[in-house]
C-alpha positions in Angstrom: 10.8 -1.4 -16.8 10.3 1.1 -14.0 7.7 0.4 -11.4 5.3 3.3 -10.9 3.1 4.5 -8.1 -0.5 5.7 -8.7 0.8 9.4 -9.1 3.0 8.2 -12.0 6.1 8.8 -10.0 8.9 6.4 -11.0 10.5 4.4 -8.2 13.7 2.5 -8.1 12.1 -0.4 -6.4 8.4 -1.7 -6.3 6.6 -2.7 -3.2 4.8 -5.4 -5.2 6.2 -8.4 -7.0 3.9 -7.5 -10.1 4.1 -4.8 -12.8 0.6 -3.6 -12.2 -0.8 -4.1 -8.7 -4.2 -5.5 -8.0 -6.7 -2.8 -7.0 -9.6 -3.2 -4.5 -12.1 -0.5 -4.4 -14.5 0.1 -1.5 -17.5 2.3 -2.1 -18.4 2.7 -5.8 -20.8 5.6 -6.0 -19.6 8.8 -7.7 -16.4 9.6 -6.1 -15.4 5.9 -5.5 -16.0 5.1 -9.2 -14.0 8.3 -10.1 -11.0 7.2 -8.1 -11.1 3.6 -9.2 -11.2 4.7 -12.9 -8.1 7.0 -12.4 -6.3 4.2 -10.5 -7.0 1.7 -13.2 -4.4 3.5 -15.3 -1.7 2.2 -12.8 -3.0 -1.2 -11.8 -5.8 -3.8 -12.4 -9.1 -3.5 -10.8 -9.5 -7.0 -9.3 -12.0 -6.5 -6.5 -15.0 -4.0 -6.2 -17.0 -3.6 -3.0 -20.2 -1.8 -2.3 -23.1 -2.6 0.1 -25.6 -1.8 -2.6 -25.9 -4.8 -5.1 -27.0 -2.6 -7.9 -24.1 -0.2 -7.4 -21.4 -3.0 -7.3 -22.9 -4.8 -10.3 -23.1 -1.5 -12.3 -19.5 -0.8 -11.3 -18.3 -4.3 -12.5 -20.1 -3.8 -15.8 -18.5 -0.3 -16.2 -15.0 -1.6 -15.4 -15.0 -4.7 -17.6 -16.8 -7.5 -15.7 -13.6 -9.4 -14.6 -13.3 -8.0 -11.1 -14.8 -10.1 -8.2 -17.5 -8.1 -6.4 -18.1 -8.1 -2.6 -20.8 -6.6 -0.3 -18.5 -6.9 2.7 -15.2 -5.2 2.4 -13.7 -7.5 5.0 -14.2 -10.3 2.6 -12.5 -8.3 -0.1 -9.5 -7.8 2.2 -8.9 -11.6 2.4 -8.3 -11.8 -1.4 -4.7 -12.4 -2.3 -5.1 -10.5 -5.6 -5.6 -7.2 -3.8 -2.4 -5.3 -3.3 -3.9 -1.8 -2.8 -7.2 -0.5 -1.6 -9.1 2.5 -2.6 -11.7 3.9 -0.1 -14.5 6.1 -1.5 -17.3 5.3 1.1 -19.2 7.6 3.3 -16.9 9.6 5.7 -17.8 7.7 8.9 -16.2 4.4 7.5 -12.9 5.9 6.3 -10.8 5.3 9.5 -12.1 1.8 10.2 -11.7 0.6 6.6 -8.2 2.2 6.3 -6.9 0.6 9.6 -8.3 -2.8 8.5 -6.8 -2.5 5.1 -3.4 -1.6 6.7 -3.6 -4.4 9.2 -4.2 -6.8 6.1 -1.0 -5.7 4.5 -2.4 -3.4 1.9 -1.4 0.2 1.0 -4.3 2.6 0.9 -5.7 5.6 -0.9 -8.7 7.1 1.0 -10.8 10.1 0.3 -11.0 12.9 2.9 -11.9 13.4 5.6 -9.8 10.7 7.1 -11.1 10.8 10.7 -13.9 12.4 12.5 -12.1 13.0 15.8 -8.5 13.6 17.0 -8.6 10.4 19.0 -9.6 8.4 15.9 -6.7 10.1 14.0 -4.3 9.0 16.6 -5.5 5.3 16.4 -5.1 5.6 12.6 -1.5 7.0 12.9 -0.6 4.2 15.3 -1.9 1.5 12.9 -0.2 3.0 9.9 3.1 3.3 11.8 2.9 -0.1 13.2 2.1 -1.8 9.9 4.5 0.2 7.7 1.8 0.6 5.0 1.7 3.6 2.6 -1.3 5.7 2.9 -2.5 8.6 0.9 -5.4 10.9 1.6 -7.2 12.6 -1.4 -7.2 16.3 -1.1 -7.7 17.2 -4.8 -10.1 20.1 -4.0 -7.4 21.8 -2.1 -5.2 22.1 -5.2 -7.7 22.1 -8.0 -7.4 25.4 -10.0 -11.1 26.4 -9.5 -10.9 26.0 -5.7 -7.6 27.9 -5.7 -9.3 30.7 -7.7 -12.2 30.8 -5.2 -9.8 31.1 -2.3 -8.0 34.0 -4.0 -11.3 35.7 -4.8 -12.2 35.5 -1.1 -8.9 36.9 0.0 
């Protein structure tokens, strides 16, 4: 058995002691639910967090009703079952949630933009470096064929 990362890349060693990492998703409106659904191919959705009760309950129903639900992401980060965190919240929350997740020992996938200022980016960099966590920022619109075509048409 080969451990896999979310991108499907095979690795010699896994960061986790389990075959399928536990996934905690923060922010479950459109983009957050899209990344949670994609990530569920590679791990188990064990925790879902959204400030809107209706959204989090709807997400739990859509993803099989076994995941714990949370209103406050900080409570979700206390769950031992969460190995990795997905962040699909409004932009102004990305940096704080990412730093809190890294400090709690979780690897993170976060939608762009990561930060709103250069100083905030420097703080994120320092936290990621000091914790050694793996962080990936989603930039699919930069490589999607439709966006590439639009760039070529403009050029």
